[in-house]
C-alpha positions as CSV (number, residue, x, y, z in Angstrom):
1,M,11.7,23.6,-3.4
2,I,9.6,25.9,-5.5
3,I,6.7,25.1,-7.9
4,F,6.0,27.3,-10.8
5,K,2.5,27.3,-12.2
6,E,0.9,29.8,-14.6
7,Q,3.4,32.5,-13.9
8,K,3.1,32.0,-10.1
9,R,5.6,30.9,-7.6
10,F,4.4,28.4,-5.0
11,L,6.6,28.2,-2.0
12,E,6.7,25.2,0.3
13,A,4.6,26.0,3.4
14,E,6.3,25.8,6.8
15,I,4.1,23.5,8.8
16,K,4.7,24.4,12.5
17,L,2.0,22.3,14.1
18,E,1.2,18.7,13.4
19,K,-2.5,19.5,13.6
20,Q,-2.2,21.7,10.5
21,L,-1.1,18.7,8.5
22,E,-3.7,16.5,10.2
23,D,-6.4,19.0,9.1
24,D,-5.1,19.0,5.5
25,V,-5.5,15.2,5.4
26,V,-9.0,15.3,6.9
27,N,-10.2,18.1,4.6
28,N,-8.7,16.5,1.4
29,A,-9.1,12.8,2.2
30,K,-11.2,12.0,-0.9
31,L,-8.6,13.8,-3.1
32,F,-5.6,12.2,-1.5
33,F,-6.9,8.7,-1.1
34,G,-9.5,8.4,-3.9
35,S,-13.2,8.8,-4.3
36,D,-13.8,5.2,-3.2
37,S,-12.2,5.8,0.2
38,I,-13.7,6.6,3.6
39,Y,-11.6,8.4,6.2
40,I,-12.5,8.6,9.9
41,D,-10.9,11.4,12.0
42,A,-9.9,9.2,15.0
43,K,-8.8,12.0,17.3
44,K,-12.3,13.4,17.4
45,K,-14.0,10.1,17.8
46,L,-12.0,7.8,20.1
47,D,-10.7,7.8,23.7
48,S,-7.1,7.1,24.7
49,K,-7.7,3.4,25.5
50,S,-8.7,2.4,22.0
51,L,-5.3,1.3,20.7
52,G,-3.2,0.5,23.8
53,G,-3.3,4.1,25.1
54,C,-2.3,5.7,21.8
55,I,-4.9,7.3,19.5
56,P,-3.9,7.4,15.8
57,D,-4.8,10.3,13.6
58,G,-7.3,8.4,11.5
59,F,-8.6,5.2,10.0
60,L,-8.8,4.8,6.3
61,F,-11.0,2.3,4.4
62,D,-9.8,1.9,0.8
63,L,-12.8,0.5,-1.1
64,S,-11.5,1.0,-4.6
65,D,-11.1,-2.8,-5.1
66,K,-14.5,-4.2,-4.2
67,E,-13.1,-7.7,-4.0
68,N,-10.1,-6.7,-1.8
69,P,-10.7,-3.6,0.3
70,E,-7.9,-2.4,2.6
71,F,-7.8,-1.0,6.1
72,Y,-5.2,1.5,7.4
73,I,-4.4,3.0,10.7
74,V,-3.2,6.5,9.7
75,E,-0.6,8.5,11.6
76,V,0.3,12.0,10.4
77,E,3.7,13.2,11.5
78,L,6.1,16.2,10.9
79,A,9.6,15.2,9.7
80,K,11.1,17.6,12.3
81,H,9.8,15.4,15.1
82,D,12.3,13.2,16.9
83,F,12.0,9.7,15.4
84,Y,13.0,7.5,18.3
85,G,11.5,9.7,21.0
86,H,8.2,10.4,19.3
87,I,7.4,8.5,16.2
88,F,8.9,5.1,17.0
89,P,7.0,4.5,20.3
90,Q,3.7,5.3,18.7
91,F,4.2,2.8,16.0
92,T,5.3,0.2,18.5
93,K,1.9,0.5,20.1
94,F,0.1,0.1,16.8
95,F,2.1,-3.1,16.1
96,G,1.1,-4.5,19.5
97,F,-2.5,-3.7,18.7
98,F,-2.5,-5.8,15.6
99,K,-1.1,-8.8,17.6
100,I,-3.7,-8.8,20.4
101,S,-7.1,-10.0,19.3
102,N,-9.0,-8.4,22.2
103,N,-7.8,-5.0,21.1
104,K,-9.1,-5.5,17.6
105,G,-12.5,-6.6,18.9
106,D,-12.7,-3.4,21.0
107,L,-11.8,-1.3,18.0
108,V,-14.4,-3.0,15.8
109,D,-17.1,-2.1,18.4
110,K,-16.0,1.5,18.6
111,L,-15.8,2.0,14.8
112,F,-19.2,0.4,14.4
113,G,-20.6,2.8,17.0
114,I,-19.0,5.8,15.3
115,I,-20.4,4.8,11.9
116,N,-23.8,3.9,13.2
117,N,-24.2,7.3,14.8
118,D,-23.0,9.3,11.8
119,D,-25.5,9.5,9.0
120,L,-22.9,10.6,6.4
121,L,-20.5,7.8,7.3
122,K,-23.3,5.2,7.4
123,K,-24.4,6.4,3.9
124,D,-20.9,6.1,2.6
125,F,-20.5,2.5,3.8
126,K,-24.0,1.4,2.7
127,K,-23.3,2.8,-0.8
128,Y,-20.4,0.4,-1.0
129,L,-21.7,-2.6,1.1
130,Q,-25.3,-2.5,-0.2
131,E,-27.0,-5.2,1.9
132,K,-23.9,-6.5,3.7
133,E,-23.6,-5.9,7.4
134,I,-21.4,-3.0,8.4
135,Y,-20.2,-4.7,11.6
136,K,-19.2,-8.0,10.0
137,F,-17.5,-6.1,7.2
138,I,-15.3,-4.1,9.6
139,K,-14.5,-7.1,11.8
140,D,-13.5,-9.2,8.8
141,L,-11.5,-6.4,7.2
142,I,-9.5,-5.6,10.3
143,E,-8.6,-9.3,10.7
144,E,-7.5,-9.6,7.1
145,S,-6.0,-6.2,6.2
146,Q,-3.5,-4.8,8.6
147,N,-1.7,-1.7,7.3
148,I,-0.3,1.4,8.9
149,L,0.0,4.5,6.7
150,L,2.5,7.1,7.7
151,V,1.8,10.5,6.2
152,I,4.8,12.8,6.7
153,D,5.8,16.2,5.3
154,G,9.4,15.3,4.4
155,E,12.0,12.6,4.2
156,K,13.1,10.9,7.5
157,S,16.6,9.5,7.3
158,E,15.9,6.8,10.0
159,L,13.1,5.2,8.0
160,P,15.1,3.0,5.5
161,D,17.2,1.4,8.3
162,V,14.2,0.9,10.5
163,M,12.2,-0.7,7.7
164,N,15.1,-3.1,7.2
165,T,16.0,-3.8,10.8
166,Y,12.4,-4.3,12.0
167,N,11.3,-6.3,9.0
168,D,8.4,-8.2,10.7
169,T,6.8,-4.9,11.9
170,W,7.9,-1.8,10.1
171,G,8.8,-3.7,7.0
172,K,5.5,-5.6,6.7
173,F,2.9,-3.2,8.1
174,V,4.1,0.4,7.3
175,K,3.4,2.3,4.1
176,I,4.8,5.8,3.7
177,I,3.5,8.9,1.9
178,V,5.4,12.2,1.8
179,L,2.9,15.0,1.6
180,K,4.0,18.6,1.0
181,K,2.0,21.8,0.8
182,F,2.9,24.8,-1.4
183,I,1.3,28.3,-1.2
184,S,1.0,31.3,-3.6
185,G,-1.3,33.9,-2.1
186,N,-4.6,32.2,-1.5
187,E,-3.8,29.3,-3.8
188,I,-2.6,26.0,-2.4
189,L,-0.9,23.0,-4.1
190,F,-0.1,19.6,-2.7
191,T,2.5,17.1,-3.8
192,M,2.3,13.4,-2.8
193,D,4.9,10.8,-3.2
194,P,4.0,8.1,-4.0
195,E,0.4,8.5,-5.2
196,F,-1.9,6.6,-2.9
197,E,-3.0,4.3,-5.8
198,N,0.6,3.1,-6.0
199,I,1.1,2.9,-2.2
200,D,2.2,-0.7,-2.6
201,Y,5.3,0.7,-4.3
202,S,6.1,3.1,-1.6
203,Y,9.6,1.7,-1.3
204,V,10.5,2.6,-4.8
205,N,11.9,6.1,-4.1
206,K,13.0,5.4,-0.5
207,A,16.0,3.1,-1.2
208,I,14.5,0.7,1.3
209,D,15.2,-2.4,-0.8
210,E,18.8,-1.6,-1.5
211,K,20.0,-2.8,2.0
212,Q,18.5,-6.1,2.8
213,D,18.9,-7.7,6.3
214,I,21.2,-10.7,5.6
215,S,20.0,-12.3,8.8
216,I,16.6,-12.9,7.2
217,E,16.0,-15.4,4.4
218,Y,13.7,-13.9,1.9
219,D,12.4,-17.0,0.2
220,E,9.0,-18.2,-1.1
221,K,8.0,-19.3,2.3
222,Y,8.5,-15.7,3.6
223,H,6.4,-14.2,0.8
224,L,3.6,-16.8,1.0
225,E,3.4,-17.1,4.7
226,N,0.2,-15.0,5.2
227,V,-1.5,-15.3,1.8
228,S,-4.7,-17.2,1.0
229,D,-4.7,-20.7,-0.4
230,D,-6.0,-19.3,-3.7
231,I,-3.0,-17.0,-4.0
232,K,-0.6,-19.8,-3.2
233,K,-2.2,-22.0,-5.8
234,T,-2.1,-19.3,-8.4
235,Y,1.6,-18.6,-7.8
236,Q,2.4,-22.3,-8.0
237,I,0.5,-22.8,-11.3
238,I,2.4,-19.9,-12.9
239,K,5.7,-21.1,-11.6
240,E,5.2,-24.7,-12.7
241,K,4.1,-23.7,-16.2
242,I,6.9,-21.1,-16.7
243,T,9.5,-23.6,-15.5
244,E,8.3,-26.1,-18.0
245,V,8.6,-23.6,-20.8
246,N,12.2,-22.5,-19.8
247,N,14.1,-24.4,-17.1
248,N,16.7,-21.7,-17.1
249,V,14.4,-19.2,-15.6
250,K,15.0,-18.1,-12.1
251,F,12.6,-17.0,-9.3
252,N,14.6,-14.5,-7.4
253,C,13.3,-13.7,-3.9
254,R,13.9,-10.2,-2.7
255,K,12.6,-8.4,0.3
256,Y,9.5,-6.9,-1.3
257,Y,8.9,-9.2,-4.3
258,I,9.8,-12.3,-6.2
259,A,11.1,-11.7,-9.7
260,I,11.0,-14.0,-12.7
261,A,14.3,-13.4,-14.4
262,L,16.7,-14.6,-17.1
263,D,19.4,-12.1,-17.6
264,R,17.1,-9.4,-16.3
265,N,13.7,-9.2,-14.5
266,I,10.8,-10.2,-16.7
267,T,7.9,-10.0,-14.2
268,I,7.7,-9.2,-10.5
269,F,5.3,-10.8,-8.0
270,Q,4.2,-8.8,-5.0
271,F,1.8,-10.5,-2.6
272,S,-0.9,-9.5,-0.2
273,K,-3.3,-11.8,1.6
274,K,-5.8,-12.1,-1.3
275,K,-4.0,-10.6,-4.3
276,I,-1.0,-10.9,-6.5
277,R,0.2,-7.7,-8.1
278,L,2.2,-8.9,-11.1
279,V,4.4,-6.3,-12.7
280,V,5.1,-7.2,-16.4
281,M,7.8,-5.4,-18.3
282,K,5.7,-4.5,-21.3
283,D,3.8,-1.5,-22.6
284,E,0.4,-1.0,-20.9
285,D,-1.6,-0.7,-24.0
286,Y,-0.1,-3.9,-25.4
287,V,-0.8,-5.8,-22.2
288,K,-4.4,-4.6,-22.2
289,S,-4.8,-5.9,-25.7
290,K,-3.7,-9.4,-24.5
291,I,-5.3,-9.5,-21.0
292,E,-9.1,-9.6,-21.0
293,K,-10.0,-11.4,-17.8
294,H,-7.9,-9.5,-15.3
295,H,-7.5,-5.9,-14.3
296,V,-4.5,-4.1,-15.8
297,K,-3.3,-1.2,-13.7
298,H,-1.3,1.9,-14.7
299,L,2.0,2.5,-12.8
300,T,3.4,5.9,-12.3
301,E,6.5,7.2,-14.1
302,S,8.6,6.8,-10.9
303,V,7.6,3.2,-10.5
304,Q,8.3,2.4,-14.2
305,K,11.6,4.1,-13.9
306,F,12.4,1.9,-10.8
307,W,11.8,-1.2,-12.9
308,N,13.9,0.2,-15.8
309,G,11.3,0.5,-18.5
310,N,7.7,0.4,-19.7
311,C,5.6,-1.8,-17.4
312,C,2.2,-2.2,-15.9
313,E,0.5,-4.3,-13.3
314,I,-1.8,-7.3,-13.7
315,E,-4.0,-8.1,-10.6
316,L,-4.8,-11.7,-9.8
317,I,-7.1,-12.8,-7.0
318,N,-7.3,-16.5,-8.0
319,S,-6.3,-19.0,-10.6
320,D,-9.3,-18.4,-12.9
321,N,-8.1,-17.5,-16.5
322,V,-4.5,-17.6,-15.3
323,N,-3.5,-19.0,-18.8
324,E,-3.7,-15.6,-20.4
325,V,-1.3,-14.3,-17.8
326,I,1.0,-17.2,-18.4
327,S,0.9,-16.6,-22.1
328,I,2.2,-13.1,-21.8
329,I,5.0,-14.2,-19.4
330,E,6.0,-16.8,-21.9
331,E,6.1,-14.2,-24.6
332,L,8.3,-12.0,-22.5
333,L,10.7,-14.9,-21.8
334,T,10.9,-15.7,-25.5
335,T,11.8,-12.1,-26.3
336,A,14.4,-12.0,-23.5
337,S,16.0,-15.3,-24.8
338,T,16.6,-14.0,-28.3
């Protein structure tokens, strides 16, 4: 692949050593993950006992949503590495870490020590937390937000099948970003797919959802298993109201989402522990004109293409002001019925 920019040809860099890609992530963390993120270079800070004998490349705190921050174990890999001999065993250890409470407590202690002894890191956290305690924040976040971010420099053919086969680990915990580097003389360009702000849609271009494991029943119980009571209540209110409006509507459960559908998908629910990301099939500017009490988020062109048309995302963290969201869904149903 070649990128042309201002009469220059940018050739894809051949990354021979994993450390080269790791350094690119460390040096460009704010660019890649957003200005409201904090990245900790784990390999320079932790010993080999921290996560069951396996040190990840980094820890990422995504603080862009003040009500729902996210924590990621970050692993940087080269696509040329053997998947089952190298990548798969490392991730198995990360999954084990999330399931053993003692390990999480040890990591909280180590991360707090790292932050407390680094004035720049401490300043970054205090800017976000204000008067809140750093230790309690880390402890609560690691308990509530368990993500593993794989940053890799190319496609890996084994990933779609693994994401489907190991649904309770790879399918639930792992998010994937393909990061590529291009060079022209002394100039450098990076491409990232998907953008980190749309990491919850990382399956869009990976064909992961096309082959569902038929041995697993993807029902409402599956999607609501680990979400908060507020989120369950919000979903049930929307479902009850919409069903009253049109009893022909279907709530189709797929691996990564629940879709409200008539002849086609009208809206799509994606769940995290404390948030519903509701994709609505309507132009973003129009949705913003109707939605005043909830955050409306832009979706990239590739995500909109995946959902077959103009769409955007409404974020819900509880049932407050849910009626304005129900109203726009009702409007979409009416349009779809005519």
